[in-house]
C-alpha positions as CSV (number, residue, x, y, z in Angstrom):
1,M,53.3,103.7,135.4
2,K,51.8,106.8,133.8
3,P,49.3,106.2,131.0
4,K,51.4,108.1,128.5
5,E,54.4,106.0,129.4
6,E,52.5,102.8,129.2
7,K,51.1,103.6,125.7
8,A,54.7,104.1,124.4
9,L,55.8,100.8,126.1
10,V,52.9,98.9,124.7
11,K,53.9,100.1,121.2
12,K,57.5,99.0,121.9
13,A,56.2,95.6,123.2
14,I,54.2,95.0,120.0
15,E,57.3,95.8,117.8
16,E,59.6,93.7,119.9
17,G,57.0,90.9,120.3
18,V,56.4,90.7,116.5
19,K,60.1,90.4,115.9
20,Y,60.5,87.8,118.6
21,G,57.5,85.7,117.3
22,E,58.7,85.8,113.7
23,R,62.3,85.2,114.6
24,R,61.2,82.2,116.7
25,G,59.2,80.9,113.7
26,A,56.0,80.8,115.8
27,V,54.0,83.3,113.8
28,E,53.8,85.5,110.8
29,F,51.9,88.7,111.4
30,E,49.9,90.3,108.5
31,P,49.6,94.1,108.1
32,T,45.9,93.7,108.6
33,D,46.2,92.1,112.0
34,S,44.7,94.4,114.7
35,A,46.8,95.6,117.6
36,A,44.4,93.7,120.0
37,D,45.1,90.4,118.1
38,K,48.9,91.1,118.2
39,I,48.8,91.9,121.9
40,E,46.9,88.7,122.8
41,Y,49.1,86.5,120.6
42,I,52.4,88.1,121.9
43,Y,51.1,87.8,125.5
44,R,50.3,84.1,125.1
45,L,53.6,83.4,123.3
46,L,55.6,85.0,126.1
47,V,53.7,83.2,128.8
48,H,54.2,79.9,126.9
49,D,57.9,80.6,126.6
50,K,58.0,81.5,130.4
51,L,59.3,85.0,129.7
52,I,56.4,86.6,131.7
53,Q,54.2,85.4,134.5
54,P,50.7,84.5,133.4
55,I,47.6,86.5,134.6
56,P,45.0,84.3,136.2
57,E,42.5,83.2,133.5
58,D,39.5,84.9,135.1
59,Q,41.4,88.2,135.2
60,I,42.7,88.3,131.6
61,S,41.5,91.3,129.7
62,Q,42.9,93.5,126.9
63,K,43.9,96.1,129.5
64,S,45.7,93.6,131.7
65,M,47.6,92.0,128.8
66,R,48.6,95.5,127.6
67,H,49.9,96.3,131.1
68,K,51.9,93.1,131.3
69,L,53.5,93.7,127.9
70,A,54.4,97.2,128.9
71,I,56.2,95.9,132.0
72,W,58.0,93.4,129.8
73,A,59.0,96.1,127.3
74,S,60.3,98.3,130.0
75,K,62.8,95.6,130.9
76,L,64.2,95.1,127.4
């Protein structure tokens, strides 16, 4: 995946993840929430709901979560 492509997919993943989390009633995001906070929450919610495979705990980073969400968004 090209970096430019991944950036657009991460943006899509955040938008879709926010909708999913709020529709599910699991979270209510505030306009002041950072993208990093949203990415982590959406990643953990999707793993919990078994919509994506978890990354091993010792390998979790902001970059790896962004990549995982980009892959998820590409399949929507």
